[in-house]
C-alpha positions in Angstrom: 12.9 44.5 25.3 13.8 45.3 29.0 17.3 45.3 30.5 18.8 46.2 27.1 22.6 46.6 27.4 24.5 48.1 24.4 28.2 48.1 24.7 31.2 49.6 22.9 34.9 48.9 23.1 36.8 52.5 22.7 23.7 17.4 30.5 23.2 14.6 29.0 25.7 11.8 28.4 27.1 11.9 24.8 26.0 8.8 23.0 28.2 6.4 21.1 26.9 7.7 17.8 29.0 10.8 18.3 32.3 8.8 17.9 34.1 9.8 14.7 37.0 8.5 12.6 39.8 11.0 12.2 41.8 11.7 9.1 45.0 13.8 9.8 43.3 14.7 13.0 40.2 16.0 11.3 36.8 14.2 11.5 36.3 12.1 8.4 33.0 13.7 7.7 34.6 17.1 6.9 35.4 17.9 3.3 39.0 16.9 2.5 39.7 20.6 1.6 39.9 21.2 5.4 43.5 20.2 5.2 44.3 23.2 3.0 43.3 25.6 5.7 46.4 27.2 7.3 44.8 29.1 10.2 45.9 27.2 13.3 42.8 28.3 15.2 40.5 27.0 12.5 42.4 23.8 12.2 42.2 23.2 16.0 38.5 23.9 16.1 37.8 21.7 13.1 39.4 18.8 14.8 37.0 19.1 17.7 33.8 19.1 15.6 31.6 16.1 16.2 28.2 14.9 15.2 25.5 14.2 17.9 22.2 12.5 17.1 19.3 14.8 17.4 15.8 13.4 17.1 13.3 15.6 15.3 9.6 15.2 14.5 10.0 15.7 10.7 12.2 12.6 10.2 12.1 9.0 11.2 15.8 9.1 11.7 17.9 11.3 14.0 20.0 14.0 12.4 23.7 13.6 13.1 24.3 17.2 14.1 27.6 19.0 14.0 28.9 21.1 16.9 31.8 21.7 19.2 30.9 20.9 22.8 32.7 21.5 26.1 35.6 19.2 26.9 34.2 18.8 30.3 31.0 20.2 32.0 31.8 22.7 34.7 28.2 23.4 35.7 28.4 27.1 34.7 25.6 28.9 32.8 26.0 27.4 29.3 26.8 29.7 26.4 25.6 28.5 23.0 27.2 30.1 20.0 25.2 30.3 16.7 26.7 31.5 13.4 25.6 33.8 10.6 23.9 33.1 7.3 25.4 30.2 5.3 28.3 29.6 7.7 29.4 27.2 10.3 30.6 26.8 13.9 34.2 27.6 12.6 33.1 31.2 12.7 33.9 31.0 16.4 37.5 29.7 16.0 39.1 32.7 17.8 36.4 33.4 20.4 35.6 29.8 21.5 39.0 29.1 23.1 38.8 32.4 25.1 35.3 31.5 26.5 36.4 28.0 27.2 39.6 29.3 28.9 37.5 31.5 31.1 35.8 28.5 32.5 32.5 28.8 30.6 30.6 25.7 29.4 30.6 26.7 25.7 28.8 25.1 22.7 29.3 26.2 19.1 26.3 24.8 17.2 25.7 24.4 13.4 22.3 25.7 12.4 20.3 23.1 10.5 21.1 23.4 6.8 24.5 24.9 7.2 27.7 23.7 8.8 28.7 20.0 8.8 25.6 18.0 9.9 24.7 14.9 8.0 21.8 16.0 5.8 21.8 13.1 3.4 18.1 12.5 4.1 17.5 16.1 2.9 15.3 17.3 5.8 13.4 20.6 5.5 15.6 23.5 6.4 13.0 26.2 6.8 12.6 28.4 9.9 10.4 25.9 11.8 12.8 23.0 11.1 15.8 25.0 12.2 14.0 26.0 15.4 12.9 22.5 16.3 16.4 21.1 15.6 18.0 23.7 17.9 15.5 23.0 20.6 15.9 19.3 20.5 19.7 19.6 20.6 19.4 21.9 23.6 16.8 19.7 25.3 18.8 16.5 24.8 22.4 17.7 25.6 22.2 21.0 27.5 18.8 21.1 29.3 19.6 24.3 31.3 18.7 27.9 30.5 21.5 29.1 28.2 23.1 32.4 27.1 22.3 32.3 23.4 24.7 34.2 21.1 23.6 35.1 17.6 25.8 37.0 15.1 24.2 38.5 11.9 21.4 36.2 10.7 22.1 34.1 13.8 20.5 36.9 15.8 17.2 36.3 13.9 17.6 32.6 14.6 18.1 33.3 18.3 15.2 35.8 18.4 12.8 33.3 16.7 13.9 30.6 19.1 13.4 32.7 22.2 9.9 33.8 21.0 9.0 30.1 20.9 11.0 28.6 23.7 11.7 31.5 26.2 12.3 28.9 29.0 15.4 27.7 27.3 17.2 31.1 27.2 18.5 33.1 30.2 20.2 35.9 28.3 20.6 37.0 24.6 23.7 38.3 22.9 23.4 39.8 19.4 26.4 40.7 17.3 25.9 42.9 14.2 22.3 41.6 14.2 20.2 41.2 11.1 16.7 41.3 12.7 14.8 43.8 10.6 15.0 42.0 7.2 11.8 40.8 5.5 13.0 37.2 5.2 14.5 36.2 1.8 12.2 38.7 0.0 11.7 38.2 -3.7 14.2 35.3 -3.7 11.4 33.1 -2.2 9.5 33.6 -5.5 12.2 32.3 -7.8 11.6 29.2 -9.9 13.5 26.4 -8.3 15.9 26.0 -11.3 16.8 29.7 -11.0 17.3 29.3 -7.3 19.7 26.5 -7.8 21.7 28.5 -10.3 21.9 31.4 -7.9 23.0 29.2 -5.0 25.7 27.6 -7.2 27.1 31.1 -7.6 26.9 31.7 -3.9 29.6 29.2 -3.2 31.9 30.4 -6.0 35.4 31.4 -5.0 35.2 35.0 -6.5 31.9 35.8 -4.7 33.0 34.2 -1.4 36.3 36.2 -1.5 34.4 39.4 -2.3 31.9 38.8 0.6 34.8 38.0 2.9 36.5 41.3 2.0 33.2 43.1 3.0 32.8 41.2 6.2 36.4 41.7 7.5 38.2 45.0 8.0 41.8 45.6 6.8 43.2 42.1 6.7 46.0 40.8 4.5 45.3 39.1 1.2 46.6 35.8 2.6 44.5 36.1 5.7 41.4 37.0 3.6 42.1 34.0 1.3 42.4 31.6 4.2 39.3 33.0 5.9 37.4 32.5 2.7 38.4 28.8 2.6 37.2 28.5 6.2 33.9 30.2 5.4 33.4 28.2 2.2 34.3 24.7 3.6 30.7 23.7 4.5 29.5 24.6 1.0 31.4 21.5 -0.2 29.0 19.2 1.6 27.0 17.3 -1.1 23.6 18.4 0.3 24.5 22.1 0.8 22.8 23.4 -2.4 19.5 21.5 -1.6 19.5 22.7 2.0 20.2 26.3 1.0 17.6 26.4 -1.8 15.0 24.9 0.6 15.7 27.7 3.1 15.7 30.5 0.5 12.4 29.4 -1.1 10.8 29.0 2.3 10.9 32.7 2.9 13.6 32.8 5.6 13.4 34.8 8.8 11.2 37.7 9.5 11.4 38.4 13.3 10.4 42.1 13.4 7.3 41.3 15.3 9.3 39.3 17.9 11.4 42.2 19.1 9.0 43.4 21.7 8.4 39.9 22.9 11.9 39.4 24.1 12.1 39.6 27.9 15.6 38.3 28.4 18.4 40.7 29.3 20.2 41.5 26.0 23.7 42.5 25.0 24.3 44.1 21.6 27.7 44.3 20.1 28.5 45.9 16.7 31.5 46.5 14.4 32.0 50.1 13.5 33.1 49.4 10.0 30.3 46.9 9.2 29.6 47.2 5.5 26.8 44.7 5.4 24.3 45.7 8.1 24.0 49.3 9.2 23.2 50.3 12.8 22.7 53.2 15.2 24.2 51.6 18.3 27.5 51.9 20.1 30.3 50.5 17.9 33.5 48.5 18.1 36.0 50.6 16.2 38.2 49.2 13.4 36.0 46.2 13.0 33.7 44.9 10.2 30.7 42.6 10.2 32.1 39.7 12.3 33.7 41.2 15.4 34.0 37.7 17.0 36.5 36.9 14.2 38.3 40.3 14.1 38.2 41.3 17.8 37.6 38.1 19.7 39.3 39.3 22.9 37.0 42.3 23.1 33.9 40.4 22.2 34.6 37.7 24.8 35.5 40.4 27.4 32.0 42.0 27.0 30.2 38.6 26.9 31.9 37.6 30.2 31.1 40.9 31.8 27.5 40.5 30.7 27.2 37.0 32.0 28.9 37.8 35.3 27.1 41.2 35.8 30.4 42.9 36.2 
């Protein structure tokens, strides 16, 4: 992987199908529990989520795909923000406004199977389907080489995408990357009924709250509770369990063999206090597994320097 930079901090027209009906300022397709979220950044970003039709080969109908897109195209090198495992574009609630404010054409995209896309048709949500969905969204609405940003499992999504569509990506940013896991491991061998039982636990409030406490570093109880509600919101979609089980039983991401194939210049960012994925790279001090949530100013500062070659 040439031009590897490790840092430390010591278009297409939007079709009418994207029009949405708002409820209290929020898109009507979001779970009603969105109104319980108090974080003003999360609320503001949730109000900007919309669904765009994305045509894919494995369905006769387009998938109405959730994302946050630029308010206006400036013609800059587009930055496309993915999210981590079982999450949504709301993960970028603090960093997105900073990138946008810096004049960057920024997209926050929900990976197929998670987030707030309409999956009523229950499409496959395996690695190949996620890859094709992202490619078709990029081809239809962005159509320029992009800076692809992948945190945690999103780094594996990004690496798999680049290995198959290198022409679509100009640069890669990985944040607390999970790229050496062997897919979903033994979970892929579970009987389907057991997998559903496990997934139902995955969205439980106690487990989500505990996972949130691991991901974040030294936040108040109230902030952690609200962050848990943000991170759990997409789990309330009626098709979430089916989509998650489909991904889990498919085997998940194993991109270890792709690492040497990546030719794009790459930026790596890591939180020093990450309790989920260990690393041997330069670290952001006082930060857990999701630096773009805890230290958005620093993360955006380094992304901008990387993009601008400063």
